[in-house]
Structures are given as structure tokens and as C-alpha cells.
N, C-alpha and C positions, 0 to 999 in steps of 0.2 A: 674581364668578365665584367660587363655593365649589367645595369639592372634593366633586362628586358622583360617585358609581359607580352606573351605570345598572344596573337589574334584569337586563337582558339580559345584559351584561357579566358580573354576579354568577353568573349560572346557568351561562355558557360556561366558568368558571372552576371551578365544583364539578362540572361535566361532566368536565372535562379531569382533575380529580384522582380522580374516581370512575373514570375509564378507565385512569388510571395504577395504582390500587389493584385493579382488576380484573386488569389484563394482568400485574402483579406476581403476585398470586395463581396465575394460570394457569400461569407460567414457573415458579413455585415447586413447584406440583404435577406439572409435568412433569419438573423434576428430581428431586424426591422419588421418583416413581414409578420412574424408569431407576436411581436411587441403590438402591432396594429390589431391583430386577431383577438388579443387579451384584452385590450384596453377597452373601455367603452368608448363610444364616439361622443356622447356628452355626459360627461359625470355629474353635471349640475342640474339636469332636466328634473321636472317633477316626477315623482314615483307615480307609475299606473295605478297602483292601490294604495290603500292606506299605510302611513309610513309611522314609526315610533321615534320620536328624539330619544337617542340614547344617552346623551350629555346633558347634564343639567349642573350648572357652576355652584348653586347653593342648595343642599338640601340636610335636613336634619341637624341645623344649625351651624353647617359648616359653611363658613364664609373665608374665601382664601384672602381677603383684603384684610380682614381681622385679624389672620394669624401670623406669627413671627415664620421666620424661614427654619426655624428649628422645628417648630411645631408643624410646619407642612411637610417637611422631610419625615418626622415621626408618624404623622398621619399615612405618608405615602407607604412608608415601610410596613406599616400596621395593616393597611386596607388595600394595599396593592392601586391606588387610585391617585 
């Protein structure tokens, strides 16, 4: 008895591989489509209305350059910023 692979079994394996690649491509296409729908076309464009800057490096005496790493860590845990 030698190790023979029947032609029918080989065709089934090829069908399985092709089916796997087709379904992978379909799911990838669906995910890419929804990613393009959700993602803004130009995230760096100028806002249409007035915009508010939400981050300020220095406020109320907080200067990251003047603080040690331990102080910055304490500040982060205390204020969550």
C-alpha cells in the first residue's frame, strides 16, 4: 500500500482552498467598504463652523517640561489627563 491521494480528494481540497479565498475576499471587501463609509474623506480640512481647541499644553501652572516623570504620572492619575 503506497501513499496515494485520490483525484477526487485533491479536487475537494482545491475547492475548499478556493472557497476560503473567495469568502476572505468578500469579507475584506465588506470591511473595506464600511471603513470608507465611516472614515471622513479629509480629516484635516478646515471646520465649517467655529471650532474649539480641546487641548492646551499649559494651563493653571501645569507645564510638562518643568515636571518630573513621577509628578507627571501623579498628575495623570489624579486628573486623568
